[in-house]
C-alpha positions as CSV (number, residue, x, y, z in Angstrom):
1,M,-11.8,-1.1,9.1
2,R,-13.9,1.5,7.4
3,H,-13.1,5.2,7.8
4,E,-16.0,7.4,7.0
5,R,-13.8,10.4,6.0
6,I,-11.4,8.4,3.9
7,E,-12.2,6.9,0.5
8,I,-10.2,4.7,-1.9
9,K,-11.3,4.6,-5.5
10,A,-9.3,3.2,-8.4
11,E,-10.3,6.1,-10.6
12,N,-9.3,8.7,-8.0
13,M,-5.6,9.5,-7.5
14,D,-4.6,6.0,-8.7
15,G,-6.4,4.3,-5.8
16,K,-4.6,6.2,-3.1
17,P,-6.6,6.9,0.1
18,V,-7.9,10.5,0.0
19,I,-10.1,12.6,2.2
20,C,-13.7,12.1,1.0
21,G,-14.9,14.7,-1.5
22,T,-11.4,15.9,-2.2
23,R,-8.3,14.8,-4.1
24,I,-6.2,15.4,-1.0
25,P,-4.2,12.2,-0.3
26,V,-3.9,10.9,3.3
27,E,-0.2,10.6,2.6
28,L,0.1,14.3,2.0
29,I,-1.4,15.1,5.3
30,L,0.8,12.7,7.1
31,R,3.9,14.0,5.4
32,K,3.1,17.5,6.4
33,L,2.5,16.4,10.0
34,G,5.7,14.5,9.9
35,A,7.6,17.5,8.7
36,G,6.4,19.4,11.8
37,L,3.5,21.4,10.4
38,L,0.8,22.2,12.8
39,S,-2.8,21.2,12.0
40,E,-3.7,24.9,11.8
41,T,-1.1,25.4,9.0
42,I,-2.4,22.4,7.1
43,L,-6.0,23.7,7.4
44,A,-4.9,27.1,6.1
45,D,-3.1,25.4,3.2
46,H,-6.2,23.2,2.4
47,P,-9.4,25.1,3.3
48,R,-11.6,22.2,2.4
49,L,-10.1,20.1,5.2
50,T,-11.3,20.0,8.7
51,L,-9.5,19.1,11.9
52,D,-11.6,15.9,11.9
53,D,-10.2,15.1,8.4
54,I,-6.6,15.4,9.8
55,R,-7.5,13.2,12.7
56,A,-9.1,10.6,10.3
57,A,-5.9,10.6,8.3
58,Q,-3.9,9.8,11.4
59,A,-6.3,7.1,12.5
60,F,-6.2,5.6,9.0
61,A,-2.4,5.4,9.2
62,G,-2.6,3.7,12.5
63,T,-4.9,0.9,11.3
64,K,-3.3,-2.4,10.6
65,K,-3.5,-3.4,6.9
66,T,-4.6,-7.0,6.3
């Protein structure tokens, strides 16, 4: 499944999924959410992110890898 806000490029962050146009890994967002940080706190820490980016990271994590 393609996610328009997530990109994976071998030359960017060793091929880890990141938010498009940033070097912010999906994994980082998920770890912060898992640690109990609110979306508003994550957005304050990473001003280039949007709430839709955070939602996209969550959706990406929920997709089945094949």
